[in-house]
BALOBA-1460 file (C-alpha; in Angstrom, 3 decimals):
// residues 364
<rec num="1" residu="x" x="42.197" y="-5.102" z="-12.979"/>
<rec num="2" residu="x" x="38.751" y="-4.632" z="-14.365"/>
<rec num="3" residu="x" x="36.484" y="-2.158" z="-12.632"/>
<rec num="4" residu="x" x="33.071" y="-3.297" z="-11.430"/>
<rec num="5" residu="x" x="30.917" y="-1.867" z="-14.185"/>
<rec num="6" residu="x" x="33.116" y="-2.742" z="-17.163"/>
<rec num="7" residu="x" x="31.903" y="-5.507" z="-19.442"/>
<rec num="8" residu="x" x="34.527" y="-7.939" z="-20.636"/>
<rec num="9" residu="x" x="35.142" y="-11.653" z="-21.078"/>
<rec num="10" residu="x" x="36.615" y="-13.751" z="-18.307"/>
<rec num="11" residu="x" x="39.601" y="-14.832" z="-20.412"/>
<rec num="12" residu="x" x="40.773" y="-11.198" z="-20.540"/>
<rec num="13" residu="x" x="40.512" y="-10.901" z="-16.757"/>
<rec num="14" residu="x" x="42.525" y="-14.111" z="-16.284"/>
<rec num="15" residu="x" x="45.320" y="-13.071" z="-18.634"/>
<rec num="16" residu="x" x="48.873" y="-13.553" z="-17.444"/>
<rec num="17" residu="x" x="49.831" y="-10.968" z="-14.833"/>
<rec num="18" residu="x" x="46.300" y="-9.780" z="-14.047"/>
<rec num="19" residu="x" x="45.473" y="-9.408" z="-10.352"/>
<rec num="20" residu="x" x="42.468" y="-11.176" z="-8.881"/>
<rec num="21" residu="x" x="40.725" y="-11.594" z="-5.546"/>
<rec num="22" residu="x" x="40.794" y="-15.382" z="-5.294"/>
<rec num="23" residu="x" x="43.096" y="-15.553" z="-2.268"/>
<rec num="24" residu="x" x="40.988" y="-12.967" z="-0.465"/>
<rec num="25" residu="x" x="37.803" y="-14.882" z="-1.267"/>
<rec num="26" residu="x" x="39.293" y="-18.149" z="-0.056"/>
<rec num="27" residu="x" x="40.359" y="-16.504" z="3.214"/>
<rec num="28" residu="x" x="36.837" y="-15.169" z="3.722"/>
<rec num="29" residu="x" x="35.416" y="-18.598" z="2.932"/>
<rec num="30" residu="x" x="37.698" y="-20.212" z="5.522"/>
<rec num="31" residu="x" x="36.549" y="-17.651" z="8.085"/>
<rec num="32" residu="x" x="32.980" y="-18.406" z="7.022"/>
<rec num="33" residu="x" x="33.559" y="-22.063" z="7.931"/>
<rec num="34" residu="x" x="34.732" y="-20.883" z="11.357"/>
<rec num="35" residu="x" x="31.596" y="-18.797" z="11.828"/>
<rec num="36" residu="x" x="29.405" y="-21.738" z="10.864"/>
<rec num="37" residu="x" x="31.255" y="-24.203" z="13.096"/>
<rec num="38" residu="x" x="31.129" y="-21.979" z="16.152"/>
<rec num="39" residu="x" x="27.434" y="-22.757" z="16.664"/>
<rec num="40" residu="x" x="27.609" y="-26.577" z="17.002"/>
<rec num="41" residu="x" x="30.983" y="-26.355" z="18.754"/>
<rec num="42" residu="x" x="29.617" y="-23.899" z="21.325"/>
<rec num="43" residu="x" x="26.024" y="-25.112" z="21.659"/>
<rec num="44" residu="x" x="26.055" y="-28.736" z="20.513"/>
<rec num="45" residu="x" x="24.961" y="-30.205" z="17.206"/>
<rec num="46" residu="x" x="21.209" y="-30.031" z="17.766"/>
<rec num="47" residu="x" x="20.954" y="-26.526" z="19.207"/>
<rec num="48" residu="x" x="23.793" y="-25.232" z="17.040"/>
<rec num="49" residu="x" x="22.050" y="-26.379" z="13.874"/>
<rec num="50" residu="x" x="18.964" y="-24.426" z="14.911"/>
<rec num="51" residu="x" x="20.953" y="-21.283" z="15.656"/>
<rec num="52" residu="x" x="23.276" y="-21.244" z="12.621"/>
<rec num="53" residu="x" x="22.276" y="-17.968" z="10.891"/>
<rec num="54" residu="x" x="22.585" y="-18.935" z="7.215"/>
<rec num="55" residu="x" x="20.707" y="-22.176" z="7.805"/>
<rec num="56" residu="x" x="17.894" y="-20.150" z="9.324"/>
<rec num="57" residu="x" x="17.907" y="-17.631" z="6.465"/>
<rec num="58" residu="x" x="17.856" y="-20.310" z="3.763"/>
<rec num="59" residu="x" x="15.156" y="-22.574" z="5.205"/>
<rec num="60" residu="x" x="17.842" y="-25.084" z="6.251"/>
<rec num="61" residu="x" x="19.053" y="-25.556" z="2.692"/>
<rec num="62" residu="x" x="22.657" y="-24.600" z="3.435"/>
<rec num="63" residu="x" x="24.812" y="-23.551" z="6.340"/>
<rec num="64" residu="x" x="27.467" y="-20.910" z="5.804"/>
<rec num="65" residu="x" x="30.092" y="-23.622" z="6.158"/>
<rec num="66" residu="x" x="28.505" y="-25.736" z="3.428"/>
<rec num="67" residu="x" x="28.366" y="-22.738" z="1.089"/>
<rec num="68" residu="x" x="32.015" y="-21.988" z="1.826"/>
<rec num="69" residu="x" x="33.138" y="-25.577" z="1.158"/>
<rec num="70" residu="x" x="31.105" y="-25.637" z="-2.065"/>
<rec num="71" residu="x" x="32.866" y="-22.523" z="-3.312"/>
<rec num="72" residu="x" x="36.263" y="-23.815" z="-2.180"/>
<rec num="73" residu="x" x="35.758" y="-26.746" z="-4.531"/>
<rec num="74" residu="x" x="34.583" y="-24.507" z="-7.363"/>
<rec num="75" residu="x" x="37.661" y="-22.288" z="-7.034"/>
<rec num="76" residu="x" x="39.897" y="-25.361" z="-6.816"/>
<rec num="77" residu="x" x="38.392" y="-26.644" z="-10.048"/>
<rec num="78" residu="x" x="39.374" y="-23.419" z="-11.766"/>
<rec num="79" residu="x" x="42.884" y="-23.222" z="-10.347"/>
<rec num="80" residu="x" x="43.974" y="-26.835" z="-10.778"/>
<rec num="81" residu="x" x="42.647" y="-26.892" z="-14.341"/>
<rec num="82" residu="x" x="44.724" y="-23.799" z="-15.031"/>
<rec num="83" residu="x" x="47.678" y="-25.549" z="-13.393"/>
<rec num="84" residu="x" x="47.339" y="-28.630" z="-15.604"/>
<rec num="85" residu="x" x="47.046" y="-26.564" z="-18.779"/>
<rec num="86" residu="x" x="50.045" y="-24.483" z="-17.771"/>
<rec num="87" residu="x" x="52.262" y="-27.411" z="-16.720"/>
<rec num="88" residu="x" x="51.159" y="-30.067" z="-19.207"/>
<rec num="89" residu="x" x="53.018" y="-32.944" z="-17.526"/>
<rec num="90" residu="x" x="51.447" y="-35.562" z="-15.277"/>
<rec num="91" residu="x" x="54.369" y="-35.915" z="-12.874"/>
<rec num="92" residu="x" x="54.959" y="-32.182" z="-12.619"/>
<rec num="93" residu="x" x="51.259" y="-31.486" z="-12.037"/>
<rec num="94" residu="x" x="50.919" y="-34.134" z="-9.305"/>
<rec num="95" residu="x" x="54.139" y="-32.971" z="-7.667"/>
<rec num="96" residu="x" x="52.701" y="-29.454" z="-7.379"/>
<rec num="97" residu="x" x="49.422" y="-30.771" z="-5.976"/>
<rec num="98" residu="x" x="51.234" y="-32.884" z="-3.381"/>
<rec num="99" residu="x" x="53.310" y="-29.879" z="-2.311"/>
<rec num="100" residu="x" x="50.174" y="-27.781" z="-1.953"/>
<rec num="101" residu="x" x="48.183" y="-30.261" z="0.124"/>
<rec num="102" residu="x" x="50.361" y="-32.668" z="2.090"/>
<rec num="103" residu="x" x="52.898" y="-30.513" z="4.011"/>
<rec num="104" residu="x" x="50.257" y="-28.227" z="5.517"/>
<rec num="105" residu="x" x="47.982" y="-31.187" z="6.254"/>
<rec num="106" residu="x" x="50.733" y="-33.177" z="7.982"/>
<rec num="107" residu="x" x="51.739" y="-30.170" z="10.098"/>
<rec num="108" residu="x" x="48.106" y="-29.584" z="11.136"/>
<rec num="109" residu="x" x="47.602" y="-33.246" z="12.059"/>
<rec num="110" residu="x" x="50.795" y="-33.249" z="14.135"/>
<rec num="111" residu="x" x="49.716" y="-30.030" z="15.873"/>
<rec num="112" residu="x" x="46.265" y="-31.457" z="16.619"/>
<rec num="113" residu="x" x="47.765" y="-34.703" z="17.917"/>
<rec num="114" residu="x" x="50.136" y="-32.859" z="20.243"/>
<rec num="115" residu="x" x="47.318" y="-30.639" z="21.493"/>
<rec num="116" residu="x" x="45.112" y="-33.667" z="22.183"/>
<rec num="117" residu="x" x="47.948" y="-35.576" z="23.863"/>
<rec num="118" residu="x" x="48.661" y="-32.602" z="26.111"/>
<rec num="119" residu="x" x="45.041" y="-32.039" z="27.126"/>
<rec num="120" residu="x" x="43.518" y="-35.516" z="27.418"/>
<rec num="121" residu="x" x="45.200" y="-38.277" z="29.487"/>
<rec num="122" residu="x" x="42.978" y="-41.081" z="28.155"/>
<rec num="123" residu="x" x="43.887" y="-40.205" z="24.584"/>
<rec num="124" residu="x" x="47.531" y="-39.886" z="25.616"/>
<rec num="125" residu="x" x="47.435" y="-43.457" z="26.875"/>
<rec num="126" residu="x" x="45.930" y="-44.716" z="23.635"/>
<rec num="127" residu="x" x="48.685" y="-43.292" z="21.422"/>
<rec num="128" residu="x" x="51.276" y="-45.600" z="22.945"/>
<rec num="129" residu="x" x="49.872" y="-48.574" z="21.077"/>
<rec num="130" residu="x" x="51.111" y="-49.695" z="17.667"/>
<rec num="131" residu="x" x="47.586" y="-49.739" z="16.287"/>
<rec num="132" residu="x" x="47.209" y="-45.996" z="16.844"/>
<rec num="133" residu="x" x="50.580" y="-45.272" z="15.245"/>
<rec num="134" residu="x" x="49.525" y="-47.283" z="12.188"/>
<rec num="135" residu="x" x="46.250" y="-45.359" z="12.158"/>
<rec num="136" residu="x" x="48.144" y="-42.059" z="12.274"/>
<rec num="137" residu="x" x="50.407" y="-43.149" z="9.417"/>
<rec num="138" residu="x" x="47.352" y="-44.112" z="7.368"/>
<rec num="139" residu="x" x="45.833" y="-40.690" z="8.082"/>
<rec num="140" residu="x" x="48.951" y="-38.859" z="6.940"/>
<rec num="141" residu="x" x="49.076" y="-40.804" z="3.687"/>
<rec num="142" residu="x" x="45.343" y="-40.974" z="3.052"/>
<rec num="143" residu="x" x="44.482" y="-37.423" z="4.176"/>
<rec num="144" residu="x" x="42.038" y="-38.579" z="6.857"/>
<rec num="145" residu="x" x="41.518" y="-37.925" z="10.573"/>
<rec num="146" residu="x" x="40.593" y="-41.276" z="12.148"/>
<rec num="147" residu="x" x="43.531" y="-41.038" z="14.573"/>
<rec num="148" residu="x" x="42.120" y="-37.756" z="15.915"/>
<rec num="149" residu="x" x="38.742" y="-39.223" z="16.889"/>
<rec num="150" residu="x" x="38.488" y="-40.576" z="20.441"/>
<rec num="151" residu="x" x="35.764" y="-40.354" z="23.107"/>
<rec num="152" residu="x" x="38.084" y="-38.551" z="25.514"/>
<rec num="153" residu="x" x="39.073" y="-35.806" z="23.062"/>
<rec num="154" residu="x" x="37.128" y="-32.730" z="24.103"/>
<rec num="155" residu="x" x="34.864" y="-35.208" z="25.859"/>
<rec num="156" residu="x" x="33.229" y="-32.545" z="28.042"/>
<rec num="157" residu="x" x="32.584" y="-30.180" z="25.125"/>
<rec num="158" residu="x" x="29.196" y="-29.688" z="23.457"/>
<rec num="159" residu="x" x="30.682" y="-31.399" z="20.350"/>
<rec num="160" residu="x" x="32.796" y="-34.226" z="21.819"/>
<rec num="161" residu="x" x="35.118" y="-36.837" z="20.401"/>
<rec num="162" residu="x" x="36.458" y="-34.995" z="17.340"/>
<rec num="163" residu="x" x="39.683" y="-32.999" z="17.397"/>
<rec num="164" residu="x" x="39.683" y="-31.613" z="13.865"/>
<rec num="165" residu="x" x="36.418" y="-32.132" z="12.039"/>
<rec num="166" residu="x" x="37.392" y="-29.997" z="9.045"/>
<rec num="167" residu="x" x="39.969" y="-32.400" z="7.650"/>
<rec num="168" residu="x" x="37.479" y="-34.708" z="5.919"/>
<rec num="169" residu="x" x="37.304" y="-32.475" z="2.825"/>
<rec num="170" residu="x" x="41.038" y="-32.583" z="2.112"/>
<rec num="171" residu="x" x="40.971" y="-36.131" z="0.734"/>
<rec num="172" residu="x" x="37.922" y="-35.239" z="-1.362"/>
<rec num="173" residu="x" x="39.810" y="-32.301" z="-2.832"/>
<rec num="174" residu="x" x="42.864" y="-34.376" z="-3.667"/>
<rec num="175" residu="x" x="40.636" y="-36.929" z="-5.390"/>
<rec num="176" residu="x" x="39.350" y="-34.090" z="-7.553"/>
<rec num="177" residu="x" x="42.952" y="-33.180" z="-8.370"/>
<rec num="178" residu="x" x="43.463" y="-36.732" z="-9.609"/>
<rec num="179" residu="x" x="40.309" y="-36.398" z="-11.716"/>
<rec num="180" residu="x" x="41.857" y="-33.401" z="-13.491"/>
<rec num="181" residu="x" x="44.944" y="-35.511" z="-14.177"/>
<rec num="182" residu="x" x="42.695" y="-38.184" z="-15.710"/>
<rec num="183" residu="x" x="41.062" y="-35.540" z="-17.906"/>
<rec num="184" residu="x" x="44.496" y="-34.483" z="-19.051"/>
<rec num="185" residu="x" x="45.700" y="-38.039" z="-19.581"/>
<rec num="186" residu="x" x="42.818" y="-38.726" z="-21.962"/>
<rec num="187" residu="x" x="43.151" y="-35.330" z="-23.686"/>
<rec num="188" residu="x" x="39.638" y="-34.293" z="-22.650"/>
<rec num="189" residu="x" x="40.666" y="-30.673" z="-22.212"/>
<rec num="190" residu="x" x="40.877" y="-30.504" z="-25.995"/>
<rec num="191" residu="x" x="37.228" y="-31.616" z="-26.059"/>
<rec num="192" residu="x" x="35.780" y="-29.243" z="-23.533"/>
<rec num="193" residu="x" x="32.228" y="-29.896" z="-24.688"/>
<rec num="194" residu="x" x="32.505" y="-33.431" z="-23.270"/>
<rec num="195" residu="x" x="33.519" y="-32.080" z="-19.870"/>
<rec num="196" residu="x" x="30.633" y="-29.607" z="-20.000"/>
<rec num="197" residu="x" x="28.176" y="-32.393" z="-20.810"/>
<rec num="198" residu="x" x="29.566" y="-34.505" z="-17.968"/>
<rec num="199" residu="x" x="29.249" y="-31.570" z="-15.580"/>
<rec num="200" residu="x" x="25.623" y="-31.018" z="-16.562"/>
<rec num="201" residu="x" x="24.904" y="-34.723" z="-16.018"/>
<rec num="202" residu="x" x="26.416" y="-34.634" z="-12.504"/>
<rec num="203" residu="x" x="24.575" y="-31.383" z="-11.734"/>
<rec num="204" residu="x" x="21.342" y="-32.906" z="-12.990"/>
<rec num="205" residu="x" x="21.844" y="-35.972" z="-10.785"/>
<rec num="206" residu="x" x="22.380" y="-33.745" z="-7.757"/>
<rec num="207" residu="x" x="19.332" y="-31.645" z="-8.645"/>
<rec num="208" residu="x" x="17.159" y="-34.737" z="-9.125"/>
<rec num="209" residu="x" x="18.272" y="-36.053" z="-5.764"/>
<rec num="210" residu="x" x="17.468" y="-32.736" z="-4.053"/>
<rec num="211" residu="x" x="14.135" y="-32.246" z="-5.803"/>
<rec num="212" residu="x" x="13.149" y="-35.765" z="-4.867"/>
<rec num="213" residu="x" x="13.460" y="-34.924" z="-1.203"/>
<rec num="214" residu="x" x="16.841" y="-36.553" z="-0.687"/>
<rec num="215" residu="x" x="19.461" y="-35.269" z="1.685"/>
<rec num="216" residu="x" x="20.623" y="-32.063" z="-0.007"/>
<rec num="217" residu="x" x="24.070" y="-32.214" z="1.558"/>
<rec num="218" residu="x" x="24.923" y="-35.590" z="0.018"/>
<rec num="219" residu="x" x="28.615" y="-34.924" z="-0.142"/>
<rec num="220" residu="x" x="30.224" y="-36.730" z="-3.067"/>
<rec num="221" residu="x" x="27.656" y="-35.588" z="-5.606"/>
<rec num="222" residu="x" x="27.549" y="-32.072" z="-4.255"/>
<rec num="223" residu="x" x="31.296" y="-31.448" z="-4.060"/>
<rec num="224" residu="x" x="31.960" y="-33.056" z="-7.436"/>
<rec num="225" residu="x" x="29.333" y="-30.772" z="-8.980"/>
<rec num="226" residu="x" x="31.058" y="-27.640" z="-7.728"/>
<rec num="227" residu="x" x="34.517" y="-28.831" z="-8.692"/>
<rec num="228" residu="x" x="33.384" y="-29.626" z="-12.221"/>
<rec num="229" residu="x" x="31.707" y="-26.233" z="-12.469"/>
<rec num="230" residu="x" x="35.067" y="-24.694" z="-11.638"/>
<rec num="231" residu="x" x="36.752" y="-26.800" z="-14.321"/>
<rec num="232" residu="x" x="34.170" y="-25.605" z="-16.867"/>
<rec num="233" residu="x" x="34.545" y="-21.978" z="-15.818"/>
<rec num="234" residu="x" x="38.217" y="-22.129" z="-16.713"/>
<rec num="235" residu="x" x="37.754" y="-24.086" z="-19.931"/>
<rec num="236" residu="x" x="34.951" y="-21.816" z="-21.162"/>
<rec num="237" residu="x" x="36.301" y="-18.522" z="-19.859"/>
<rec num="238" residu="x" x="36.289" y="-17.088" z="-23.383"/>
<rec num="239" residu="x" x="32.473" y="-17.370" z="-23.342"/>
<rec num="240" residu="x" x="31.817" y="-16.071" z="-19.805"/>
<rec num="241" residu="x" x="31.176" y="-12.325" z="-19.469"/>
<rec num="242" residu="x" x="32.199" y="-10.314" z="-16.431"/>
<rec num="243" residu="x" x="29.074" y="-8.215" z="-15.925"/>
<rec num="244" residu="x" x="27.848" y="-6.339" z="-12.867"/>
<rec num="245" residu="x" x="24.291" y="-6.616" z="-14.164"/>
<rec num="246" residu="x" x="24.554" y="-10.397" z="-14.447"/>
<rec num="247" residu="x" x="26.096" y="-10.601" z="-10.971"/>
<rec num="248" residu="x" x="23.264" y="-8.526" z="-9.505"/>
<rec num="249" residu="x" x="20.687" y="-10.740" z="-11.243"/>
<rec num="250" residu="x" x="22.363" y="-13.823" z="-9.747"/>
<rec num="251" residu="x" x="22.237" y="-12.229" z="-6.304"/>
<rec num="252" residu="x" x="18.504" y="-11.540" z="-6.627"/>
<rec num="253" residu="x" x="17.801" y="-15.087" z="-7.828"/>
<rec num="254" residu="x" x="19.829" y="-16.500" z="-4.944"/>
<rec num="255" residu="x" x="17.836" y="-14.431" z="-2.455"/>
<rec num="256" residu="x" x="14.552" y="-15.670" z="-3.931"/>
<rec num="257" residu="x" x="15.624" y="-19.320" z="-4.164"/>
<rec num="258" residu="x" x="16.826" y="-19.244" z="-0.557"/>
<rec num="259" residu="x" x="13.171" y="-19.166" z="0.481"/>
<rec num="260" residu="x" x="12.034" y="-21.989" z="-1.811"/>
<rec num="261" residu="x" x="13.591" y="-25.263" z="-0.760"/>
<rec num="262" residu="x" x="15.429" y="-26.995" z="-2.394"/>
<rec num="263" residu="x" x="15.936" y="-24.494" z="-5.230"/>
<rec num="264" residu="x" x="18.913" y="-22.820" z="-3.611"/>
<rec num="265" residu="x" x="20.650" y="-26.213" z="-3.572"/>
<rec num="266" residu="x" x="19.769" y="-26.775" z="-7.225"/>
<rec num="267" residu="x" x="20.712" y="-23.316" z="-8.534"/>
<rec num="268" residu="x" x="23.656" y="-22.367" z="-6.354"/>
<rec num="269" residu="x" x="26.354" y="-24.066" z="-8.478"/>
<rec num="270" residu="x" x="25.479" y="-21.777" z="-11.397"/>
<rec num="271" residu="x" x="24.330" y="-18.610" z="-9.603"/>
<rec num="272" residu="x" x="26.762" y="-18.748" z="-6.697"/>
<rec num="273" residu="x" x="29.517" y="-19.839" z="-9.047"/>
<rec num="274" residu="x" x="29.015" y="-16.860" z="-11.338"/>
<rec num="275" residu="x" x="28.831" y="-14.444" z="-8.412"/>
<rec num="276" residu="x" x="32.108" y="-15.846" z="-7.077"/>
<rec num="277" residu="x" x="33.789" y="-15.451" z="-10.468"/>
<rec num="278" residu="x" x="32.552" y="-11.870" z="-10.709"/>
<rec num="279" residu="x" x="33.851" y="-11.079" z="-7.220"/>
<rec num="280" residu="x" x="37.201" y="-12.675" z="-8.092"/>
<rec num="281" residu="x" x="37.789" y="-10.921" z="-11.410"/>
<rec num="282" residu="x" x="35.478" y="-7.907" z="-11.340"/>
<rec num="283" residu="x" x="35.945" y="-5.240" z="-8.664"/>
<rec num="284" residu="x" x="39.408" y="-4.692" z="-7.186"/>
<rec num="285" residu="x" x="39.658" y="-5.395" z="-3.448"/>
<rec num="286" residu="x" x="42.631" y="-3.199" z="-2.654"/>
<rec num="287" residu="x" x="42.300" y="-3.692" z="1.089"/>
<rec num="288" residu="x" x="42.964" y="-7.419" z="0.559"/>
<rec num="289" residu="x" x="45.891" y="-6.979" z="-1.823"/>
<rec num="290" residu="x" x="48.256" y="-8.408" z="0.801"/>
<rec num="291" residu="x" x="46.659" y="-11.826" z="0.260"/>
<rec num="292" residu="x" x="48.301" y="-11.998" z="-3.173"/>
<rec num="293" residu="x" x="51.535" y="-12.991" z="-1.445"/>
<rec num="294" residu="x" x="50.215" y="-14.349" z="1.859"/>
<rec num="295" residu="x" x="47.637" y="-17.092" z="1.386"/>
<rec num="296" residu="x" x="46.299" y="-17.852" z="4.859"/>
<rec num="297" residu="x" x="43.120" y="-19.635" z="3.752"/>
<rec num="298" residu="x" x="44.438" y="-23.202" z="3.941"/>
<rec num="299" residu="x" x="45.980" y="-22.623" z="7.350"/>
<rec num="300" residu="x" x="42.784" y="-21.080" z="8.708"/>
<rec num="301" residu="x" x="40.814" y="-24.055" z="7.444"/>
<rec num="302" residu="x" x="43.265" y="-26.576" z="8.943"/>
<rec num="303" residu="x" x="43.681" y="-25.036" z="12.395"/>
<rec num="304" residu="x" x="40.313" y="-23.412" z="13.150"/>
<rec num="305" residu="x" x="38.461" y="-26.506" z="14.390"/>
<rec num="306" residu="x" x="40.898" y="-27.603" z="17.149"/>
<rec num="307" residu="x" x="41.299" y="-24.020" z="18.322"/>
<rec num="308" residu="x" x="37.532" y="-23.578" z="18.470"/>
<rec num="309" residu="x" x="37.249" y="-26.855" z="20.385"/>
<rec num="310" residu="x" x="39.911" y="-25.672" z="22.836"/>
<rec num="311" residu="x" x="38.045" y="-22.398" z="23.391"/>
<rec num="312" residu="x" x="34.808" y="-24.342" z="23.948"/>
<rec num="313" residu="x" x="36.472" y="-26.154" z="26.877"/>
<rec num="314" residu="x" x="35.886" y="-22.971" z="28.890"/>
<rec num="315" residu="x" x="32.178" y="-22.902" z="29.840"/>
<rec num="316" residu="x" x="32.141" y="-19.109" z="30.018"/>
<rec num="317" residu="x" x="33.169" y="-18.886" z="26.365"/>
<rec num="318" residu="x" x="30.456" y="-21.169" z="24.984"/>
<rec num="319" residu="x" x="28.656" y="-18.285" z="23.360"/>
<rec num="320" residu="x" x="29.148" y="-18.549" z="19.573"/>
<rec num="321" residu="x" x="30.128" y="-14.947" z="18.896"/>
<rec num="322" residu="x" x="32.252" y="-14.646" z="22.040"/>
<rec num="323" residu="x" x="34.032" y="-17.874" z="21.120"/>
<rec num="324" residu="x" x="34.824" y="-16.445" z="17.687"/>
<rec num="325" residu="x" x="36.312" y="-13.351" z="19.298"/>
<rec num="326" residu="x" x="38.920" y="-15.529" z="20.988"/>
<rec num="327" residu="x" x="39.426" y="-18.230" z="18.345"/>
<rec num="328" residu="x" x="39.850" y="-16.132" z="15.189"/>
<rec num="329" residu="x" x="43.034" y="-14.262" z="16.286"/>
<rec num="330" residu="x" x="44.717" y="-17.475" z="17.476"/>
<rec num="331" residu="x" x="43.769" y="-19.267" z="14.270"/>
<rec num="332" residu="x" x="45.100" y="-16.439" z="12.107"/>
<rec num="333" residu="x" x="48.426" y="-16.555" z="13.951"/>
<rec num="334" residu="x" x="48.688" y="-20.323" z="13.385"/>
<rec num="335" residu="x" x="47.669" y="-19.880" z="9.744"/>
<rec num="336" residu="x" x="50.384" y="-17.265" z="9.267"/>
<rec num="337" residu="x" x="52.883" y="-19.667" z="10.803"/>
<rec num="338" residu="x" x="51.673" y="-22.471" z="8.534"/>
<rec num="339" residu="x" x="52.075" y="-20.287" z="5.448"/>
<rec num="340" residu="x" x="55.468" y="-18.892" z="6.456"/>
<rec num="341" residu="x" x="57.110" y="-21.997" z="7.892"/>
<rec num="342" residu="x" x="55.445" y="-24.875" z="6.030"/>
<rec num="343" residu="x" x="53.333" y="-24.097" z="2.966"/>
<rec num="344" residu="x" x="55.409" y="-21.424" z="1.231"/>
<rec num="345" residu="x" x="58.792" y="-23.170" z="1.727"/>
<rec num="346" residu="x" x="57.398" y="-26.390" z="0.238"/>
<rec num="347" residu="x" x="55.710" y="-24.541" z="-2.617"/>
<rec num="348" residu="x" x="59.131" y="-23.174" z="-3.559"/>
<rec num="349" residu="x" x="60.124" y="-26.755" z="-4.368"/>
<rec num="350" residu="x" x="57.790" y="-26.748" z="-7.363"/>
<rec num="351" residu="x" x="60.719" y="-25.931" z="-9.594"/>
<rec num="352" residu="x" x="62.382" y="-29.213" z="-8.576"/>
<rec num="353" residu="x" x="60.578" y="-31.176" z="-11.249"/>
<rec num="354" residu="x" x="60.433" y="-34.960" z="-10.821"/>
<rec num="355" residu="x" x="62.610" y="-36.960" z="-13.164"/>
<rec num="356" residu="x" x="60.697" y="-37.705" z="-16.362"/>
<rec num="357" residu="x" x="60.891" y="-41.484" z="-16.782"/>
<rec num="358" residu="x" x="58.583" y="-41.502" z="-19.805"/>
<rec num="359" residu="x" x="60.543" y="-43.223" z="-22.618"/>
<rec num="360" residu="x" x="58.583" y="-41.294" z="-25.221"/>
<rec num="361" residu="x" x="59.977" y="-37.979" z="-26.349"/>
<rec num="362" residu="x" x="57.185" y="-35.433" z="-25.610"/>
<rec num="363" residu="x" x="58.307" y="-33.301" z="-28.540"/>
<rec num="364" residu="x" x="57.431" y="-36.036" z="-31.028"/>
């Protein structure tokens, strides 16, 4: 592992067998989403938006949850690009992506359904119909949460009607996985300059939209920008230095741009992206070394929202920080169960490669 003040290139830090902090960062990002969500879930959307600390510090440019989701997509861009280049087969790559996303998602949806059925009689009555069962099946296949939205679900909470509002990003992420497969199918990874140009075009479109006074959280453009930045980080890692000085400069520029809307939105993909890469491959986080073999980030992300909603059912716990005190331990326990009983066992099936039905010999 590189030490913090050592200059090197990113490709050296990502060499086979090198440790990194990516799992630790993703866990902290998932917890950051929890912190951000606790304000609207405890206080309601209007008051919660006013009280969310990062939104207040950045002149409403970003919430902590939005920053975390942005960086999730950037890290995913790096990792799935590395996966494609390592695997090199369409069916094998997609099989690995399905194993990473679907089992944990299905388990979380089932858990949230059972919780909602147990707590809310009106919702329980609605699930007896065939239309709801078809809706649930569509959710499980399409990575959506329409079956978990009902007026009676947490109907007395400050944020009613939604059982698991975090699930909407999962389909977006899987779509980005498919995009990487398309890049590979058309051999674009051998022409990385084209991917870089495409990334700059998408970034420019997002920046133009933000600078023009548009809604800065416009999701498709924003998330695609960060994912493509992650793809480029991996493809151009031989040209990216790991420098403490550069990381500090990015931090200063982020602090300044946070006070000049919408410049934080415009610059964060580059500045926040570099800072994340430096944190991942620069200093060693020995206290988080256990995350190398226990990735709780996905489970935290999947289970936090319904647990926070359940805590918010108790009026005395509708203080954001007090609610976190109760919801974080429960969520971590569920995340550990998800990793141990669902995610890791399915990930072990990666070696069961799908049958290659391609009539062309790949060695030719």
